[in-house]
N, C-alpha and C positions, 0 to 999 in steps of 0.2 A: 289589293294587298296594301298593307300599310308599311311604309318604310320603317326600318329599325330606328329606334331612338338611340342617340348617343348620350351616354351619361354626362351629366354636368360635372366638369372637373372641380367646381367650387362647392359642390354639394357635400354635405357631411357623409362620411363612410358608414355604410350600413354593416353592422357586425352580424354576419350570417355564415353558417357553416355549410349551407347548401345553396348554391347558385345554379339555377336551372338544372337541378338534379345531379350536379357534380359535387362529390364530397371533397372539401378542401381542408379537412382536419389535418394538422401536422402529424406526421408519423415519425417514429424513431427509426433512424437508419441503422443497419447492422454495423457493428464495430469493424473498423478497417483492420484486415489481417487476422481476424479472429474467427473466421468461418470454418466450417468442418473440412473444407477442401484444403485450407492452409494447415490445419491440424494434421491431416493425413500426409501432407508433404513433409511436415516436421518429423512425424513418426518414421516416414520412409528414410529421411536423411539420417536421423539418429540411429535407425536400425542398420543402415549401410555402414555408418561410422563404427558402430559396435562390432559388426562382422569384420571390418578391416582391422580393428584393434585386436580382436581375438586371433585373426590370421597372423598378424605381425608377432604377437606374443608366442604363438605356436611355432612359427618359423625361427624365432630367436631361441626358443627352448630347444628345438631340434638341432639347430646349429651349434649351440653350446654343448648339448649332450653328445653330439658326434665329435666335437672338437676335444672332448675330454676323454679320449681313448688314451689312457696313461701308459707310459713305458714302465715296465717292471723288469729288473734283472731277474734271472732265474732264482737266485737265492731269496730275493724279496718276495717274489710271487709264490714260492713254495711256503715261505713263512706266513704269508697273508692269505693262503688258500681258502680258509674258512670265511674270512671277511670278504674276499672277492666273489665267492660263490659262482654264479653264472653270469656275472657282469663281463662285458667285453673289455679287453685291454690288450696292450702290446707286450709281448714277452721277448726279452733280449738275451741272447747267449750265443755260444759257438756250437756248431754241429759236432757231436762226438764221433770221432773216427771209428768205423766198424759198426755203427748202430743203424745204418741206412738200409731199409727194406722197402721195396715197392711191389704192389700187386696189380698195377695198371690203373686203378681208380683212386688209390690213396698211397701216401708215402708215410712210413713210420720211421722215426729216428729219435735221438735224444739230443737235448741241448744242455750246455753246462755254463755256469757262471759263478764265480766265487766259491768254487769247490762243491757246489750243489748241482744236482742233475735232475732234469724233468723229461719224462717221455712225452712225445708229440705224435699226433696223428693228423696229417694234413690231407684234406680232400682236394683232389685235382693235381695238376702237374706243377712241380716246382719250377722256378725260373732257371734259365740256362746256366747261370753262374753258381747255382746251388751245388755244394759239394761238402764233404767232411772238412773239418778244421777251419771253417770260415765263419765270421760273425753274421748272424741273421736276426731280423726282427720279425716276429710272427704275430699276426692279428687273430684273435679268437677268444676263447673262454675255457675254463676248466670243464671237463666232462661232468656229467651228472653225478658220477661216483666220486669225482675229484681226484682220480688217480692218474690222469693224463690230460694234456692240453689239446683241445680240439681247434686246429688252425684252419683258416680258409684263405689266408693270404700270407705269402712269404716275401719279405723285403731283404734282399742281399746287400750287406754292407761290405763293400770291398775296400781294401786298404791302399796305401800309396804303392805297395808292391804290385798290385794289379795294374795300376797306371804305368809304372816303370817297365813291367814285363810286356805290356800290350799297348804301346803308344799309338799304333795305327788304329786301334779300335776306339780310343778315347778322343783322338784328334777330330774325328768325324762329327762328334757331338758338341764340340766347343764352337760356339758362334759368337757374334759380337755381343759383348756385355755379359757373357756367361763365364763361369769358372767351374772347374772340377773340385775346387777346394771347399 
């Protein structure tokens, strides 16, 4: 066997593309960061950001929509009945004495404000402080026919008279940093 020959470092370079069967032709390298895997990652990131933006917009819309449950006095609500339609809002007035009727599942009564009266049907039990001649705020909407207010929540607004007449009941709820006013 003959020993391998070492190339002469001073000999001129031979221009060949094939040395002992190995192709040494320069090749184009793929662009950095431009492969299909990177493109897929970019699409996934953009898709996730898109979903997050849509979710945030939806939550903001719902929050603003729920926060815009407007207060209407009875006289305003009756005057704007057609405009309000079936939109939810809060109706404010005083419970008319002698109008209270209960059938066990609902309570029917009338509220009045500014000399205008509206009939109300409330589904469920009213709060303990609910009684004639007290101011209330009702959440709901006009009925389909528009001739009565369909309530699903009653908020009782008590006056300073309640606090003066029942100091033992209000003192229990006043803690540090809170006030009844």
